[in-house]
Every structure is written in C-alpha cells, then in structure tokens.
C-alpha positions in Angstrom: 6.0 1.7 7.4 5.6 5.3 6.2 4.5 5.5 2.6 6.7 7.9 0.7 5.5 9.5 -2.5 9.1 9.4 -3.9 9.2 5.6 -3.6 5.9 5.3 -5.4 7.1 7.8 -8.0 10.2 5.8 -8.6 8.2 2.6 -8.9 5.8 4.3 -11.3 8.7 5.5 -13.4 10.1 1.9 -13.5 6.7 0.5 -14.4 6.5 2.8 -17.5 9.9 1.4 -18.7 9.5 -2.0 -20.6 12.7 -3.4 -19.1 11.6 -2.8 -15.5 7.8 -3.0 -15.8 7.3 -6.4 -14.3 9.7 -5.9 -11.5 8.1 -2.6 -10.6 4.6 -4.1 -10.7 5.8 -6.9 -8.3 7.3 -4.3 -6.0 4.0 -2.4 -5.9 2.0 -5.6 -5.3 4.4 -6.5 -2.4 4.2 -3.1 -0.9 0.4 -2.8 -0.8 -0.9 -6.4 -0.9 -1.4 -7.0 2.8 -3.1 -3.6 3.5 -5.4 -4.0 0.5 -6.1 -7.6 1.4 -7.3 -6.7 4.9 -9.3 -3.7 3.6 -11.1 -6.0 1.2 -11.4 -8.9 3.7 -13.2 -6.6 6.2 -15.7 -5.8 3.5 -16.3 -9.2 1.9 -15.5 -11.3 5.1 -14.3 -14.6 3.5 -10.6 -15.2 2.8 -11.2 -16.8 -0.6 -13.5 -14.0 -1.6 -11.0 -11.4 -0.5 -8.3 -13.2 -2.5 -10.5 -13.2 -5.6 -11.3 -9.5 -5.2 -7.6 -8.7 -4.6 -6.7 -10.4 -7.8 -9.2 -8.2 -9.6 -7.6 -5.2 -8.0 -4.2 -6.1 -9.3 -5.6 -6.8 -12.8 -7.2 -3.4 -12.8 -3.9 -1.9 -11.5 -1.9 -3.6 -14.2 -4.2 -2.3 -16.9 -4.5 1.3 -15.5 -1.1 2.0 -14.0 0.5 3.1 -17.2 -2.1 5.9 -17.4 -2.1 6.8 -13.7 -1.7 10.6 -13.7 -0.5 10.9 -10.1 -3.2 13.4 -9.3 -3.5 11.4 -6.0 -1.1 9.1 -4.2 -0.8 5.6 -5.6 -2.0 4.3 -2.2 -5.2 6.4 -2.5 -5.8 5.2 -6.1 -5.4 1.5 -5.1 -7.7 1.9 -2.1 -10.4 3.4 -4.4 -10.0 0.4 -6.8 -10.1 -2.1 -3.8 -13.2 -0.4 -2.4 -15.0 -0.3 -5.8 -14.0 -4.0 -6.6 -15.3 -5.0 -3.1 -18.6 -3.2 -3.7 -18.9 -4.7 -7.1 -18.3 -8.2 -5.7 -20.9 -7.7 -2.9 -23.4 -6.4 -5.5 -22.8 -9.5 -7.7 -23.3 -11.8 -4.7 -26.5 -10.0 -4.0 -27.7 -10.4 -7.6 -26.4 -14.0 -7.9 -28.3 -15.1 -4.9 -31.4 -13.0 -5.7 -31.8 -12.0 -2.1 -32.1 -8.7 -0.4 -29.1 -6.9 1.0 -30.3 -7.8 4.5 -30.0 -11.5 3.6 -26.6 -11.0 2.2 -25.5 -9.2 5.4 -27.0 -12.0 7.5 -25.0 -14.4 5.3 -21.8 -12.4 6.0 -22.7 -12.5 9.7 -23.2 -16.3 9.5 -19.8 -16.7 7.8 -18.2 -14.8 10.7 -19.9 -17.1 13.2 -18.9 -20.2 11.2 -15.2 -19.3 11.3 -13.2 -21.9 13.2 -11.7 -19.3 15.4 -15.0 -17.6 16.3 -15.5 -16.9 20.0 -18.6 -14.8 20.7 -17.1 -13.8 24.1 -14.1 -12.0 22.5 -14.5 -8.4 21.8 -12.9 -8.6 18.3 -15.6 -11.0 17.2 -18.3 -8.9 18.7 -16.9 -6.0 16.8 -17.0 -8.0 13.5 -20.6 -8.9 14.1 -21.5 -5.3 15.0 -19.9 -4.1 11.8 -22.1 -6.4 9.8 -25.1 -4.6 11.2 -23.9 -1.3 9.7 -25.1 0.1 6.3 -22.5 -0.5 3.6 -21.2 3.1 3.5 -20.8 3.3 7.3 -19.0 0.0 7.3 -16.5 1.2 4.7 -15.9 4.5 6.5 -15.5 2.6 9.9 -13.0 0.2 8.3 -10.9 2.9 6.8 -10.8 5.1 9.9 -10.6 2.4 12.6 -8.5 -0.3 11.1 -6.4 1.7 8.6 -6.3 4.9 10.7 -6.9 6.8 7.4 -7.3 10.6 7.7 -10.6 11.9 6.6 -8.9 14.0 3.8 -7.6 10.8 2.2 -10.9 8.9 2.7 -12.7 11.8 0.9 -10.5 11.2 -2.1 -11.0 7.5 -2.1 -14.8 7.6 -1.5 -15.3 10.9 -3.4 -17.4 12.5 -0.7 -16.9 15.4 1.7 -14.9 15.1 4.9 -18.0 16.3 6.9 -20.1 13.5 5.5 -17.4 11.0 6.4 -17.1 12.3 10.0 -20.9 12.0 10.4 -20.9 8.4 8.9 -18.0 7.4 11.2 -19.8 8.9 14.3 -23.0 7.1 13.5 -21.1 3.9 12.9 -19.3 4.1 16.2 -22.6 4.8 18.1 -24.3 1.8 16.4 -21.3 -0.5 17.1 -21.2 0.6 20.8 -25.0 -0.1 21.1 -24.6 -3.5 19.5 -21.7 -4.5 21.7 -23.5 -3.2 24.8 -26.7 -5.2 24.0 -25.0 -8.4 23.0 
C-alpha cells in the first residue's frame, strides 16, 4: 500500500475537527498500527513488550497530533516516535534489571531462543539472533532498511543523522550479520 501525503493530510484535517477527531485517530491507528508494531517488535523482541510500547506511541501521537506541523510526513513522525519509545523502553529495562547492555542483549537473544516457533536451522531465526549481536544503532538502521525497505533519506529524518552515516551503519550491520550466519 503506497502512503499518500494527501490521505494523511485529510486525516490530519479531520483530527483537528472536534466532530471527526476520534474517527480520524482510529483511521491513522489502523493505517500504521501493523507497520509500527513490527518495527517496535524487531527492537524489543517480545510481543507483550511491543504492544506496551505501541500503546505508548499512540498515546504520544494522540497528545502531539494536533500540533503536528507537517514538516515531515506523518509516517516519518510516527516512526521517530516508535523508535524513541522503543529505545526508552530498552533503556528502562536495562536500568530496572541493573545489568549491562550486553546482559540485556543476551536476554533478548534468550527470548528469541525461547519462542515456541524457534528453529535454529531456519535462516529467519539465525537472522534474528545475528541482529541481537549488533550495536543498537546498527540494529535500528538494519531493521528500517532491510524489513521496512525505507530509503536512507527518510531514515535520516527519523534518526536525525546523515545519509552517509546510515549507509555506513547498514554496511557494517550487513557484514556482521553475514559473519554471524556463516559462523553459526
């Protein structure tokens, strides 16, 4: 489904009208919920955690949508919120458990292995395990580029960094993932 700025623009106009605000919000949620869920899920791993983070995204969206200036596409703005909420969640998990980020990442890896559908022989599971070995920024860049097929220009707006830095991060992530899969 191609995202059209006009459709988002119409939804935003409807959101700003008291009579159509809730219906417009529900339409925006419906339009972006699945993409945002999977973006978050690849970062936080667990379904329940992804649902919690997604709820936080929609709460922030509800509170901020009226003041959304449309400097960027709605899609880009929502992905930025989802990325930031996911990072906040991971940071809170790290603080709550008083462990190093390595331990948190090992915990995420263990959650992948504990999934009832886990099959270490399947490439998709090896890819998930390999991604957990990546530094946080590389994992985010890899997710956005590989799974969401997001252009670097749009990623640079979401992550507020240069396209060159994103290309380098993606390249390094791919090399690390290839090495992990080859050695496991």
